[in-house]
Structure formats: C-alpha cells, structure tokens
C-alpha positions in Angstrom: -22.2 -4.0 -40.6 -25.1 -1.6 -38.1 -26.1 -4.3 -37.3 -23.0 -6.2 -36.2 -22.0 -2.9 -34.2 -25.8 -3.1 -32.6 -25.3 -6.4 -31.8 -21.7 -6.0 -30.3 -23.0 -2.5 -28.3 -25.6 -4.6 -26.9 -23.1 -7.8 -26.0 -20.4 -5.0 -24.3 -23.5 -3.6 -22.3 -25.1 -6.8 -20.6 -21.1 -8.0 -20.4 -20.7 -5.0 -18.5 -23.7 -5.1 -15.9 -22.8 -8.6 -15.8 -19.6 -8.0 -14.4 -20.6 -5.4 -11.8 -22.8 -7.3 -10.4 -21.0 -10.5 -10.0 -18.1 -7.0 -8.4 -21.0 -6.0 -6.4 -21.2 -9.2 -4.4 -16.8 -9.5 -3.7 -15.0 -7.4 -1.3 -14.8 -4.1 -2.1 -10.9 -4.3 -2.3 -11.2 -7.2 -4.0 -13.1 -6.2 -7.1 -10.5 -3.8 -7.5 -7.9 -6.4 -7.6 -9.9 -8.3 -10.5 -10.4 -4.4 -12.5 -6.8 -4.7 -12.1 -6.2 -7.8 -13.4 -9.1 -7.5 -16.4 -6.5 -4.9 -17.6 -3.7 -6.8 -17.9 -5.7 -9.7 -19.6 -6.6 -6.2 -22.2 -3.0 -6.0 -22.5 -2.4 -8.9 -22.9 -5.2 -9.2 -25.3 -3.3 -6.6 -27.1 -7.5 -4.2 -27.2 -5.8 -1.0 -28.3 -2.2 -1.6 -27.8 -1.2 0.4 -31.3 -3.2 3.0 -30.2 -1.1 3.0 -26.7 2.1 2.5 -28.2 1.4 5.4 -30.7 0.1 7.7 -27.8 2.8 6.7 -26.2 5.5 7.9 -28.1 3.7 11.6 -29.4 4.3 11.9 -25.6 7.7 11.2 -25.1 9.1 9.7 -28.1 12.1 7.2 -28.2 13.2 8.3 -24.1 11.7 5.1 -23.0 13.2 1.0 -24.1 10.0 -0.7 -25.9 10.2 -2.9 -22.4 10.1 0.2 -19.6 7.3 1.9 -23.1 4.8 -1.5 -22.7 5.7 -1.7 -18.7 4.5 2.1 -18.2 1.4 0.7 -20.3 0.2 -2.1 -19.3 0.4 -0.6 -15.6 -1.6 2.2 -17.0 -4.0 -0.5 -18.7 -4.8 -2.2 -14.9 -5.1 1.6 -13.3 -7.5 2.3 -16.0 -9.9 -0.5 -15.2 -9.1 -0.4 -11.3 -10.3 2.6 -11.7 -13.5 1.7 -13.9 -14.7 -0.5 -11.9 -14.0 1.2 -8.9 -16.5 3.8 -10.5 -19.1 1.5 -11.1 -18.9 0.6 -7.6 -19.1 3.7 -6.3 -22.6 4.3 -5.8 -23.0 1.2 -3.4 -19.9 2.3 -1.2 -20.2 6.5 -1.0 -20.0 5.0 2.7 -16.1 4.6 2.7 -15.3 8.0 0.9 -14.4 10.0 3.3 -11.4 6.6 4.4 -10.6 6.8 1.0 -10.3 10.6 -0.1 -8.8 13.2 2.1 -8.3 16.9 0.8 -5.7 19.4 1.3 -6.7 22.7 1.4 -10.6 22.2 1.0 -11.4 25.4 2.8 -10.5 27.3 0.1 -12.7 25.5 -2.0 -15.7 25.5 1.3 -14.9 29.2 1.2 -15.6 29.9 -2.2 -18.9 27.4 -1.6 -20.3 29.6 0.9 -20.2 32.7 -0.8 -21.8 31.7 -3.4 -19.0 32.4 -6.0 -18.3 29.0 -7.2 -15.2 27.7 -8.7 -14.2 26.1 -12.4 -11.7 22.9 -11.2 -9.6 21.2 -13.5 -8.0 17.5 -14.1 -6.0 15.6 -15.6 -7.7 12.7 -17.5 -5.7 10.2 -15.2 -5.8 8.8 -11.5 -9.1 8.2 -10.0 -10.6 11.1 -11.7 -14.3 9.5 -10.6 -13.7 9.2 -7.1 -12.2 12.8 -7.0 -16.1 13.8 -8.1 -17.6 11.4 -5.8 -15.6 13.2 -3.1 -16.5 16.7 -3.4 -20.1 15.9 -4.3 -20.1 13.3 -0.8 -18.3 16.9 1.1 -21.0 19.0 0.0 -20.2 20.3 -3.5 -22.5 20.5 -6.5 -20.3 19.3 -9.7 -20.9 19.2 -13.2 -18.7 17.3 -15.6 -17.8 17.5 -19.0 -17.8 14.1 -21.2 -16.9 13.0 -24.3 -20.0 10.6 -25.4 -18.8 7.1 -26.4 -19.6 4.6 -29.1 -21.4 3.0 -27.2 -24.9 4.4 -26.3 -26.4 2.2 -24.5 -22.4 1.6 -21.8 -22.2 5.8 -22.2 -25.8 5.8 -20.4 -24.9 3.2 -17.8 -20.9 5.4 -16.9 -23.8 8.2 -16.8 -26.3 6.4 -14.2 -23.0 5.8 -12.2 -22.1 9.7 -12.3 -25.8 11.0 -11.8 -26.3 8.2 -8.4 -23.5 9.7 -6.6 -24.8 13.3 -7.5 -22.3 14.4 -10.3 -24.3 16.0 -13.6 -23.2 15.5 -16.9 -22.6 18.2 -19.5 -21.9 16.5 -22.8 -19.0 18.3 -24.7 -20.7 19.4 -27.9 -24.1 20.4 -26.5 
C-alpha cells in the first residue's frame, strides 16, 4: 500500500508541476480562469464532495436547499482552485500585486512595524489568503505563516517553496 501512495504522490506532484509550467505560458487572468474551470471539474468528479457537504451541513445545518448548497459548494471549489493557481503563479507575477491589492488602514500596520512592535494578523481561510500574504511582503512586511503539513510531502514542499519565493516564511503547525 505504501508504494501505491508514494506513486500517487509522485503523479500528483508531476501533474501539478506540469500544470504550473503550462499555465505560466498563458496570460495571468486566463490561467486563473483555468483554475476556476478545474475547480468545477473537481466538483463534478466528486473529489471530496461528501466531506464538503458534511462540513457545509455542520456550519449551516439545513438552512439551504440541496440545490443552493451544491451551487455554493461548486463555486467554492472554483474559487479554491483559482486561488491555488494564483498562489503558484505569484512568484512570477509579483509586479501585479499593487494593481490587484489595495489595503485600507495599512498606515496603522506600518506604524507598528516602524516602532519595531510587530503585529499579529489573523485571517480566515477564505478568499485569496496567499495573495494577501504576498501583498504584505511586497509592501515591506516580514511575514511568517502557520501552515498544516499536507499529506503529499512533495506537493507540500512545492507549495512552501512558492511561499518562500514571495518572501513568506513558514511555521509548520506542531513544530
């Protein structure tokens, strides 16, 4: 069984690297659109669909019809895949960040940094949190993020190398 998992992890890693290589050839926005499309495919293929539905039900109970719940989840899949592609393309697109991200109240954070006091920023695991991290480092903030180790160590290392390339240091949960 261990060999099967190792083979699967190597396949996933190679597929991811090929995908990122190919998407770097295309215009940035087109590549993000491909990410959204891949998210819809993942939804229709049933990848973690049961887990997603269960988690949705834990959060919202039966407040939504099955049809609306599935529509929300399908869009969440698209958004997640789009954000994942965005994260992996960020090292080659750092010059785009000022056009993409605008901070309200950034002066308060700058004042904490200039006083050498630092700050603890907490954010939800939604939206484009990797872009947020890249934007902070691009605007001169030193940033460490706490991450959970992924089951596929090859993919996990690749993701964290992407973070390091944009100036984000990683603290592994439990380390």
